[in-house]
C-alpha positions as CSV (number, residue, x, y, z in Angstrom):
1,X,-20.5,-21.9,-18.3
2,X,-23.6,-22.4,-16.1
3,X,-23.7,-21.9,-12.4
4,X,-25.9,-23.5,-9.7
5,X,-28.5,-21.3,-8.1
6,X,-28.0,-20.1,-4.5
7,X,-28.8,-22.7,-1.7
8,X,-32.1,-22.7,0.0
9,X,-32.5,-19.9,2.6
10,X,-30.0,-17.7,0.8
11,X,-30.8,-14.6,-1.3
12,X,-28.8,-11.9,-2.9
13,X,-29.7,-8.3,-3.9
14,X,-27.8,-6.1,-6.2
15,X,-28.0,-2.3,-6.0
16,X,-25.9,0.8,-5.8
17,X,-26.1,2.0,-2.2
18,X,-25.3,5.5,-1.0
19,X,-22.3,6.0,1.3
20,X,-24.4,6.1,4.6
21,X,-26.3,2.9,3.7
22,X,-23.3,1.0,2.5
23,X,-21.1,1.9,5.5
24,X,-23.8,1.1,8.0
25,X,-24.2,-2.3,6.4
26,X,-20.5,-3.3,6.2
27,X,-19.6,-2.0,9.7
28,X,-20.5,-5.4,11.0
29,X,-17.7,-7.3,9.3
30,X,-14.2,-7.9,10.9
31,X,-12.6,-8.0,7.4
32,X,-13.9,-4.5,6.5
33,X,-11.1,-2.5,4.9
34,X,-10.5,0.8,3.2
35,X,-10.7,-0.7,-0.3
36,X,-14.3,-1.8,0.3
37,X,-15.5,1.8,1.2
38,X,-17.5,3.8,-1.2
39,X,-15.1,6.9,-1.1
40,X,-12.2,4.7,-2.1
41,X,-14.0,3.3,-5.2
42,X,-15.3,6.7,-6.3
43,X,-12.0,8.6,-5.8
44,X,-9.7,6.0,-7.2
45,X,-11.9,5.3,-10.2
46,X,-14.2,8.2,-10.6
47,X,-15.3,7.1,-14.1
48,X,-16.1,3.5,-13.3
49,X,-19.5,2.2,-12.2
50,X,-19.8,0.9,-8.6
51,X,-22.1,-1.9,-7.7
52,X,-23.0,-3.5,-4.4
53,X,-24.1,-7.1,-3.8
54,X,-25.6,-8.1,-0.4
55,X,-26.1,-11.7,0.6
56,X,-28.7,-12.7,3.3
57,X,-29.6,-15.9,4.9
58,X,-33.1,-16.1,6.5
59,X,-33.1,-12.2,6.1
60,X,-29.9,-11.8,8.1
61,X,-27.0,-10.1,6.2
62,X,-24.0,-12.4,6.3
63,X,-21.8,-11.2,3.4
64,X,-21.4,-8.2,1.1
65,X,-19.1,-6.9,-1.7
66,X,-18.4,-3.8,-3.5
67,X,-17.6,-4.3,-7.2
68,X,-16.0,-1.9,-9.7
69,X,-17.2,-2.3,-13.2
70,X,-14.8,-1.2,-16.0
71,X,-16.4,-1.4,-19.4
72,X,-14.3,-2.5,-22.4
73,X,-15.8,-1.6,-25.8
74,X,-17.0,-4.6,-27.8
75,X,-15.9,-7.1,-25.1
76,X,-18.2,-6.2,-22.3
77,X,-15.9,-5.4,-19.4
78,X,-14.4,-6.4,-16.2
79,X,-16.0,-6.6,-12.7
80,X,-13.2,-6.0,-10.2
81,X,-13.3,-6.7,-6.5
82,X,-10.5,-5.5,-4.3
83,X,-10.1,-7.1,-0.8
84,X,-13.5,-8.5,-0.8
85,X,-16.0,-10.1,-0.4
86,X,-16.6,-9.3,3.2
87,X,-17.9,-12.4,5.0
88,X,-16.3,-12.5,8.5
89,X,-19.0,-11.2,10.8
90,X,-17.8,-9.5,14.0
91,X,-18.4,-11.8,17.0
92,X,-18.9,-15.0,15.0
93,X,-16.8,-17.8,13.8
94,X,-15.8,-17.7,10.0
95,X,-18.6,-19.3,8.0
96,X,-17.2,-21.0,4.8
97,X,-20.7,-21.6,3.6
98,X,-21.4,-17.9,3.5
99,X,-18.2,-17.4,1.6
100,X,-19.2,-20.0,-1.0
101,X,-22.7,-18.5,-1.4
102,X,-21.5,-14.9,-2.0
103,X,-18.9,-16.2,-4.4
104,X,-21.7,-18.0,-6.3
105,X,-23.9,-14.9,-6.2
106,X,-21.0,-12.8,-7.6
107,X,-20.5,-15.2,-10.5
108,X,-24.2,-15.5,-11.2
109,X,-24.7,-11.7,-11.4
110,X,-21.6,-10.4,-13.0
111,X,-20.2,-13.3,-15.1
112,X,-23.4,-15.1,-16.1
113,X,-26.1,-12.5,-16.2
114,X,-23.9,-9.4,-17.3
115,X,-21.4,-11.3,-19.3
116,X,-18.3,-9.7,-17.6
117,X,-15.0,-11.2,-16.6
118,X,-14.9,-11.2,-12.8
119,X,-11.5,-10.6,-11.1
120,X,-11.3,-11.0,-7.4
121,X,-8.4,-10.0,-5.2
122,X,-9.5,-11.1,-1.7
123,X,-7.9,-10.2,1.5
124,X,-7.3,-13.8,2.5
125,X,-4.0,-15.1,3.8
126,X,-3.2,-18.5,2.2
127,X,-5.5,-21.1,3.5
128,X,-6.2,-24.4,1.9
129,X,-9.9,-24.5,2.9
130,X,-10.6,-21.0,1.7
131,X,-8.8,-21.7,-1.6
132,X,-11.0,-24.8,-2.1
133,X,-14.1,-22.7,-1.8
134,X,-13.0,-20.4,-4.6
135,X,-12.2,-23.3,-6.9
136,X,-15.5,-25.1,-6.1
137,X,-17.5,-21.9,-7.0
138,X,-15.9,-21.7,-10.4
139,X,-13.1,-19.2,-9.8
140,X,-9.7,-20.1,-11.3
141,X,-6.3,-18.7,-9.9
142,X,-5.0,-15.8,-11.9
143,X,-2.1,-14.3,-10.0
144,X,-0.1,-15.6,-7.0
145,X,-0.5,-13.6,-3.8
146,X,1.8,-10.9,-2.5
147,X,3.8,-11.5,0.7
148,X,3.3,-9.2,3.7
149,X,4.1,-9.1,7.5
150,X,1.2,-9.2,10.0
151,X,1.9,-8.2,13.6
152,X,-0.2,-9.4,16.5
153,X,-1.0,-6.2,18.4
154,X,-3.1,-7.7,21.2
155,X,-0.3,-8.1,23.8
156,X,0.5,-5.2,26.2
157,X,2.8,-2.6,24.8
158,X,5.6,-3.7,27.2
159,X,5.4,-7.2,25.7
160,X,5.3,-5.9,22.1
161,X,8.4,-3.8,22.8
162,X,10.2,-6.8,24.1
163,X,9.3,-8.7,21.0
164,X,10.8,-6.2,18.6
165,X,14.1,-7.2,16.8
166,X,16.9,-6.0,19.1
167,X,18.3,-3.7,16.5
168,X,14.9,-2.2,15.8
169,X,14.3,-1.7,19.4
170,X,17.7,0.1,19.8
171,X,16.7,2.4,16.9
172,X,13.4,3.1,18.6
173,X,15.1,4.0,21.9
174,X,17.4,6.4,19.9
175,X,14.6,8.1,18.1
176,X,12.6,8.5,21.4
177,X,15.6,10.3,22.8
178,X,15.8,12.6,19.9
179,X,13.0,14.9,21.3
180,X,11.0,14.7,18.1
181,X,7.8,16.7,17.8
182,X,4.8,14.7,16.6
183,X,1.7,16.0,14.9
184,X,-1.1,13.5,14.3
185,X,-4.7,13.4,13.5
186,X,-7.3,13.0,10.7
187,X,-7.5,16.4,9.2
188,X,-7.1,16.2,5.3
189,X,-4.7,19.2,5.6
190,X,-2.2,16.8,7.2
191,X,-1.9,15.0,3.8
192,X,-0.6,18.3,2.3
193,X,2.2,18.3,4.9
194,X,3.0,14.6,4.2
195,X,3.1,15.2,0.4
196,X,6.5,16.9,0.2
197,X,8.2,14.1,2.3
198,X,6.6,11.5,0.0
199,X,7.6,13.5,-3.1
200,X,11.2,13.7,-2.0
201,X,11.4,10.0,-1.3
202,X,9.8,9.2,-4.7
203,X,12.4,11.3,-6.4
204,X,15.3,10.0,-4.5
205,X,14.4,6.4,-5.0
206,X,13.5,7.1,-8.6
207,X,9.9,5.8,-8.2
208,X,7.0,6.8,-10.3
209,X,4.5,8.9,-8.4
210,X,1.1,7.6,-9.1
211,X,-0.7,10.3,-7.2
212,X,-1.3,8.2,-4.0
213,X,-1.2,11.1,-1.6
214,X,-3.7,13.2,-3.6
215,X,-6.1,10.3,-4.1
216,X,-6.1,9.3,-0.4
217,X,-6.5,13.0,0.6
218,X,-9.8,13.0,-1.4
219,X,-10.9,9.7,0.1
220,X,-10.2,11.2,3.5
221,X,-12.5,14.1,2.9
222,X,-15.4,11.7,2.2
223,X,-15.0,9.0,4.7
224,X,-17.1,9.0,7.9
225,X,-15.1,10.8,10.7
226,X,-14.7,7.6,12.7
227,X,-13.3,5.7,9.7
228,X,-10.7,8.3,8.6
229,X,-7.1,7.4,8.1
230,X,-4.6,8.5,10.8
231,X,-1.7,10.7,9.7
232,X,1.3,10.9,11.9
233,X,4.1,13.4,11.2
234,X,7.3,14.1,13.1
235,X,9.9,17.0,13.0
236,X,12.7,18.1,15.2
237,X,11.7,21.7,15.5
238,X,7.9,21.5,15.3
239,X,8.0,23.1,11.8
240,X,9.8,21.1,9.2
241,X,8.4,17.5,8.9
242,X,11.0,14.8,8.3
243,X,8.9,11.6,8.3
244,X,5.2,10.6,8.1
245,X,2.9,7.6,8.1
246,X,-0.7,7.2,7.0
247,X,-2.6,4.2,8.5
248,X,-6.2,2.8,8.5
249,X,-7.9,1.0,11.3
250,X,-11.0,-0.5,9.8
251,X,-12.1,-3.9,10.8
252,X,-9.9,-6.0,13.0
253,X,-6.7,-5.4,11.0
254,X,-4.9,-2.1,10.8
255,X,-3.3,-1.4,7.4
256,X,-0.2,0.6,6.5
257,X,-1.2,2.9,3.6
258,X,1.7,5.3,3.0
259,X,5.1,5.8,4.7
260,X,7.8,8.2,3.8
261,X,11.0,9.6,5.4
262,X,13.5,12.2,4.1
263,X,17.3,12.0,4.6
264,X,17.1,14.1,7.9
265,X,14.3,11.8,9.2
266,X,16.6,8.8,8.4
267,X,19.4,10.4,10.5
268,X,17.0,11.0,13.4
269,X,15.4,7.5,12.9
270,X,12.0,9.1,12.9
271,X,10.3,6.2,11.2
272,X,10.9,4.1,14.3
273,X,9.1,6.4,16.7
274,X,6.4,7.0,14.2
275,X,5.6,3.3,13.7
276,X,5.6,2.8,17.5
277,X,2.9,5.5,17.7
278,X,0.9,3.9,15.0
279,X,1.0,0.6,16.6
280,X,-0.2,2.1,19.9
281,X,-3.1,3.9,18.1
282,X,-4.2,0.7,16.3
283,X,-4.4,-1.0,19.7
284,X,-6.6,1.8,21.0
285,X,-8.8,1.4,18.0
286,X,-9.5,-2.2,18.9
287,X,-7.4,-3.7,16.1
288,X,-6.0,-7.2,16.7
289,X,-3.4,-7.2,13.9
290,X,-1.3,-4.8,11.9
291,X,-0.7,-5.5,8.2
292,X,2.6,-3.8,7.3
293,X,1.6,-3.3,3.7
294,X,3.6,-5.9,1.8
295,X,7.3,-7.0,1.7
296,X,9.7,-7.9,-1.1
297,X,13.2,-8.7,0.1
298,X,14.7,-8.8,-3.4
299,X,13.2,-5.6,-4.7
300,X,13.3,-3.5,-1.5
301,X,15.8,-5.0,1.0
302,X,15.8,-1.9,3.2
303,X,12.0,-1.8,3.5
304,X,12.0,-5.6,4.2
305,X,14.6,-5.1,6.9
306,X,12.7,-2.3,8.6
307,X,9.3,-4.2,8.6
308,X,10.9,-7.5,9.7
309,X,12.4,-5.7,12.7
310,X,9.1,-4.1,13.6
311,X,7.4,-7.5,13.3
312,X,10.1,-9.2,15.3
313,X,8.7,-12.1,17.4
314,X,5.2,-10.4,17.5
315,X,4.5,-11.1,13.8
316,X,4.8,-13.5,10.9
317,X,5.3,-13.4,7.3
318,X,2.2,-14.4,5.3
319,X,1.3,-14.8,1.7
320,X,-2.1,-13.7,0.4
321,X,-4.2,-16.3,-1.4
322,X,-3.8,-14.4,-4.7
323,X,-6.1,-13.2,-7.5
324,X,-9.1,-15.3,-9.0
325,X,-11.0,-15.0,-12.2
326,X,-14.4,-16.3,-13.6
327,X,-16.2,-15.8,-16.9
328,X,-19.2,-17.4,-18.5
329,X,-17.3,-17.4,-21.9
330,X,-13.8,-19.1,-21.6
331,X,-12.3,-17.1,-24.5
332,X,-13.2,-13.7,-23.1
333,X,-10.5,-13.3,-20.5
334,X,-7.9,-13.9,-23.2
335,X,-9.4,-11.3,-25.5
336,X,-9.7,-8.8,-22.7
337,X,-6.1,-9.5,-21.6
338,X,-4.9,-8.8,-25.2
339,X,-6.9,-5.6,-25.4
340,X,-5.5,-4.4,-22.1
341,X,-1.9,-5.2,-23.1
342,X,-2.3,-3.1,-26.2
343,X,-3.8,-0.2,-24.2
344,X,-1.1,-0.6,-21.5
345,X,1.7,-0.4,-24.1
346,X,0.2,2.7,-25.7
347,X,-0.2,4.5,-22.4
348,X,3.3,3.6,-21.3
349,X,4.7,5.0,-24.4
350,X,2.7,8.2,-24.1
351,X,3.8,8.5,-20.5
352,X,7.4,8.0,-21.4
353,X,7.2,10.7,-24.2
354,X,5.6,13.1,-21.8
355,X,8.3,12.5,-19.2
356,X,11.1,12.9,-21.9
357,X,9.6,16.1,-23.3
358,X,8.6,17.8,-20.0
359,X,10.7,21.0,-19.3
360,X,13.4,20.6,-16.7
361,X,13.1,16.8,-16.7
362,X,16.5,15.1,-16.9
363,X,18.2,11.9,-15.7
364,X,18.4,11.9,-11.9
365,X,15.7,14.6,-11.6
366,X,14.0,14.5,-8.2
367,X,11.0,16.6,-7.2
368,X,11.5,19.3,-4.6
369,X,8.9,20.1,-1.9
370,X,7.5,22.8,-4.2
371,X,6.8,20.0,-6.8
372,X,4.6,18.1,-4.4
373,X,1.0,17.6,-5.5
374,X,-1.3,20.2,-4.2
375,X,-4.7,19.4,-2.7
376,X,-7.5,18.8,-5.2
377,X,-11.1,19.4,-4.6
378,X,-13.6,16.4,-4.7
379,X,-14.7,15.8,-8.3
380,X,-18.3,16.7,-9.2
381,X,-19.2,13.1,-10.2
382,X,-17.8,11.7,-6.9
383,X,-20.0,14.2,-5.0
384,X,-23.0,13.2,-7.0
385,X,-22.4,9.4,-6.6
386,X,-21.9,9.6,-2.8
387,X,-25.0,11.7,-2.4
388,X,-23.1,14.6,-0.9
389,X,-23.9,18.3,-1.5
390,X,-22.2,21.5,-0.7
391,X,-18.6,20.2,-1.2
392,X,-16.3,22.0,-3.6
393,X,-15.6,20.0,-6.7
394,X,-13.1,19.9,-9.5
395,X,-12.2,17.3,-12.1
396,X,-9.1,15.4,-11.1
397,X,-6.0,15.7,-13.2
398,X,-5.3,13.0,-15.9
399,X,-2.7,10.5,-14.6
400,X,0.5,10.4,-16.6
401,X,2.5,7.4,-17.2
402,X,0.8,5.2,-14.6
403,X,0.3,2.0,-16.5
404,X,2.4,-0.9,-15.4
405,X,2.6,0.2,-11.7
406,X,1.6,-2.6,-9.4
407,X,0.1,-1.6,-6.1
408,X,0.2,-3.6,-2.8
409,X,-3.0,-5.4,-3.9
410,X,-1.7,-6.5,-7.2
411,X,-4.0,-4.3,-9.4
412,X,-2.3,-2.2,-12.0
């Protein structure tokens, strides 16, 4: 399938930028997010190639995208874009022409020139005009979008508090009377304190731990200090943490990364006071919105109820535009999907066998704090790719039984 060249005045360059160069370039975008940072790509997928495409108009940078390339033997591979491209420049009105041109540049480079299947998962709330641009540039819908709650955090704190659901506001008042002790900051060591709370919750809810805490800790080590995630923990005695939250404040929209509360934290309603502190911090960082990280009333009614109460009259439920796909060879996506299905089934079977044969593993088993993942050092290949030196490095552990898990962004 052919693609039209870029319009007059536009040009695109493709290269693999270092962390400093890439971060300096994308800092100008309001839709910047954690998933378009280089540490995220290198720590989440340390064995994948990372590529950057930058679009200019009359030598002015107007859009950019970070692409992860996953090779598939004999079939070429897949070019993944998570929560990109970035095209909403700070201080300017959204330019749909810029969006159209960077989508065209992505298809020309990765689908036509390299022969890859391109899969995009943009950070776009459902919008007919934006969807039409994707369709016009040759991207076909692949998956429907997740639903989330987005809170407007621009009003004063007093107005935001008044806009909370009455029951949520009552629980917040209760938690604030409990004399909880809070610890917050960006030190990667705080992830180690959060890990046991998260591990307990994963075991209690019978979830499959996909190593999220460990991965985000490594990302935290490599992010620029001003871009680091915020960890907020609470305890009743200053020593034993009972609840925690990890959030990101890049661009104009804060993002909930990980939340966890243990049974004692639930009794103290610690999550309510935690989220109020997170909201206050996002306001201080200049964010205009807070994305609560996805909701599913059927699958997680408790989480939906908590987030809906926090949203109250200040927020709204929104559906993302979904995933899109493009390929220069129409049959290639089907062949790749078949290959991935076979690989997924094989890995799921291996993961189930490991779990069944693991010593001490039994129905109802839940990890204790001592079973929480320990901090890992930054892998050598990540250090090399980011152009960093002098950091400790160690190869990350092989993930076990992770296939089939769907993250907030819809990528398995």
